[in-house]
C-alpha positions in Angstrom: -4.2 -3.7 -25.5 -5.5 -5.6 -28.6 -1.8 -5.7 -29.1 -1.0 -7.8 -25.5 -3.8 -10.0 -25.7 -2.3 -11.1 -29.5 1.2 -11.6 -27.9 0.2 -13.4 -25.1 -1.8 -15.8 -27.3 1.5 -16.4 -29.0 3.2 -16.4 -26.4 7.2 -16.8 -26.4 8.2 -20.0 -26.8 6.3 -23.5 -26.6 5.5 -25.2 -23.7 4.8 -29.0 -23.1 2.7 -30.7 -20.6 4.6 -34.0 -18.9 0.8 -35.2 -18.0 -0.7 -34.9 -21.0 2.1 -34.3 -23.9 0.1 -31.2 -25.2 2.1 -28.6 -26.6 1.2 -24.8 -26.2 2.0 -21.6 -26.4 3.6 -20.1 -23.2 0.8 -17.5 -22.9 -1.9 -19.7 -22.9 -0.6 -21.1 -20.0 -0.7 -18.3 -17.9 -3.1 -15.0 -16.7 -0.3 -13.1 -14.5 2.4 -14.5 -16.4 4.0 -15.9 -13.0 1.8 -19.1 -12.8 1.5 -22.2 -15.0 -1.2 -24.2 -16.1 -1.7 -26.5 -18.7 -4.7 -25.3 -20.8 -5.8 -28.7 -21.7 -5.8 -30.8 -19.0 -5.5 -28.5 -15.9 -2.8 -31.2 -14.2 0.6 -30.1 -15.5 1.4 -26.7 -13.4 4.8 -24.8 -13.2 7.2 -24.3 -16.0 10.0 -27.3 -14.9 7.7 -29.3 -13.0 4.3 -30.2 -14.7 5.3 -28.3 -18.0 8.8 -27.6 -20.2 9.9 -25.7 -22.5 9.8 -27.3 -25.7 
């Protein structure tokens, strides 16, 4: 289980918030793998909408 958490923290890709321009691993922006929210500002939502891959 610890390995899964580390994988989620590192994420597969880096994301960038279009609102606050924060960059972070994909895994820190989701709890279920389907819904994404910027962990910095909470306003950037959804890959392709408020978040983009960097």
